[in-house]
C-alpha positions as CSV (number, residue, x, y, z in Angstrom):
1,M,-18.1,22.4,-26.0
2,P,-18.9,26.1,-25.4
3,D,-17.5,28.7,-27.8
4,D,-16.5,31.0,-24.9
5,R,-13.0,30.1,-23.6
6,K,-13.8,31.0,-20.1
7,A,-16.9,28.8,-20.1
8,A,-14.9,26.0,-21.7
9,R,-12.2,26.2,-19.1
10,E,-14.8,26.2,-16.3
11,Q,-16.6,23.2,-17.8
12,S,-13.2,21.4,-18.1
13,R,-12.4,22.1,-14.5
14,S,-15.8,20.9,-13.4
15,T,-15.4,17.7,-15.3
16,A,-12.0,17.1,-13.8
17,R,-13.3,17.9,-10.3
18,D,-16.1,15.4,-10.8
19,E,-13.7,12.7,-12.1
20,R,-11.4,13.2,-9.0
21,A,-14.3,12.9,-6.7
22,R,-15.5,9.7,-8.3
23,T,-12.0,8.3,-8.1
24,R,-11.6,9.3,-4.5
25,L,-14.9,7.6,-3.7
26,A,-13.8,4.5,-5.5
27,L,-10.6,4.4,-3.5
28,D,-12.7,4.5,-0.3
29,T,-15.2,1.9,-1.4
30,D,-13.1,-0.3,-3.8
31,D,-15.5,0.3,-6.7
32,E,-13.7,-1.3,-9.6
33,R,-15.2,1.0,-12.3
34,Y,-13.5,4.2,-11.1
35,L,-10.3,2.9,-9.6
36,P,-7.0,4.2,-11.1
37,L,-5.5,1.9,-13.7
38,R,-2.8,0.6,-11.3
39,D,-5.4,-0.8,-8.9
40,K,-7.8,-2.3,-11.4
41,G,-8.3,-6.0,-12.1
42,P,-9.0,-9.2,-10.3
43,Q,-5.3,-9.9,-9.6
44,R,-4.8,-6.5,-8.0
45,R,-8.0,-7.0,-5.9
46,Y,-6.6,-10.4,-4.8
47,V,-3.2,-8.9,-3.9
48,R,-4.9,-6.1,-1.9
49,Q,-7.0,-8.5,0.0
50,F,-4.0,-10.8,0.7
51,V,-1.8,-8.0,1.9
52,D,-4.6,-6.5,4.0
53,A,-5.4,-9.8,5.7
54,R,-2.0,-10.4,7.0
55,F,0.1,-8.7,9.8
56,N,2.9,-6.9,8.0
57,L,6.0,-5.7,9.8
58,G,6.7,-3.1,7.1
59,E,3.7,-1.0,8.2
60,F,5.4,-0.2,11.4
61,L,8.8,0.7,9.9
62,M,8.1,4.4,9.6
63,I,6.7,4.7,13.1
64,A,9.7,2.8,14.4
65,A,12.1,5.1,12.4
66,L,10.5,8.1,14.1
67,V,10.9,6.6,17.5
68,F,14.5,5.6,16.8
69,V,15.3,9.2,15.6
70,V,13.8,10.7,18.8
71,L,15.7,8.1,21.0
72,S,18.9,8.8,19.1
73,F,19.2,12.2,20.7
74,F,20.4,10.5,23.9
75,Q,24.1,11.2,24.4
76,S,25.1,7.8,25.7
77,L,27.0,5.8,23.1
78,A,25.6,2.6,24.5
79,V,22.1,3.8,24.1
80,Q,22.8,5.0,20.5
81,G,24.5,1.7,19.7
82,A,21.5,-0.3,21.0
83,I,19.1,1.9,19.0
84,L,21.0,1.5,15.8
85,T,21.3,-2.3,16.3
86,A,17.5,-2.5,17.0
87,F,16.8,-0.5,13.9
88,W,18.9,-2.7,11.7
89,V,17.3,-5.8,13.2
90,L,13.9,-4.4,12.4
91,I,14.9,-3.6,8.8
92,I,16.2,-7.1,8.3
93,A,13.0,-8.5,9.8
94,V,10.9,-6.4,7.4
95,V,12.9,-7.6,4.4
96,L,12.5,-11.2,5.4
97,D,8.8,-10.7,6.1
98,V,8.3,-9.1,2.6
99,L,10.3,-11.9,0.9
100,L,8.2,-14.6,2.7
101,M,5.0,-12.7,1.7
102,R,6.0,-12.4,-1.9
103,R,6.9,-16.1,-2.0
104,K,3.5,-17.2,-0.6
105,L,1.6,-14.6,-2.8
106,R,3.4,-15.8,-5.9
107,K,2.3,-19.4,-5.1
108,K,-1.3,-18.3,-4.5
109,L,-1.5,-16.1,-7.6
110,T,-0.1,-18.9,-9.8
111,E,-2.8,-21.3,-8.4
112,K,-5.6,-18.8,-9.0
113,F,-4.6,-16.8,-12.1
114,G,-1.6,-18.4,-13.7
115,A,1.9,-16.9,-13.5
116,P,1.9,-13.5,-11.8
117,N,3.7,-10.6,-13.3
118,Q,6.4,-8.7,-11.4
119,G,4.1,-5.7,-11.1
120,D,1.6,-7.6,-8.9
121,L,4.4,-8.6,-6.5
122,W,5.8,-5.1,-6.4
123,Y,2.3,-3.8,-5.8
124,A,2.0,-6.1,-2.8
125,T,5.4,-5.1,-1.5
126,T,4.6,-1.3,-1.6
127,R,1.2,-1.9,-0.1
128,A,2.7,-4.0,2.8
129,M,5.0,-1.1,3.6
130,Q,2.2,1.4,4.1
131,I,0.5,2.0,7.4
132,R,-2.8,0.2,7.1
133,R,-5.0,3.2,7.9
134,L,-3.4,5.2,5.1
135,R,-3.6,2.6,2.3
136,L,-5.6,3.5,-0.8
137,P,-7.8,1.8,-1.9
138,K,-8.9,1.3,1.7
139,P,-8.6,-2.2,3.1
140,Q,-11.9,-4.1,2.6
141,V,-11.0,-7.2,4.7
142,R,-10.0,-7.7,8.3
143,R,-6.8,-9.2,9.4
144,G,-6.9,-12.9,9.0
145,Q,-9.7,-12.7,6.4
146,Y,-7.7,-14.1,3.5
147,P,-9.2,-14.2,0.0
148,A,-10.4,-17.5,-1.4
């Protein structure tokens, strides 16, 4: 550690910058050594692969919400009612999709790793709600390519 405070601060910033770059690269390549703690471990890798392999309705929820907001500017009450009804149907479908995914994932995790913890299932839920292209760590499997 340098004796000069300015040099010590610069060295600290440089170390932090290098650590962030390593973590960012790990999020892109799924390198287990440098992933954040929340993403580490064989169970989390399995959960990521399981979620990324399936088609999730939740990933389209934000896009649909934006479309519904734009369409809601129409003055017709009939159009607004239809839009609101369609949005609620989509929300219910997303909730059912997530519940079915959690049920199937719990069964798979129990077979492979023993009883899953609640954190793994919540991790899967939040990942399923994200747009696929924006997920971090980046998806490493294609749709339909479920983990063994």
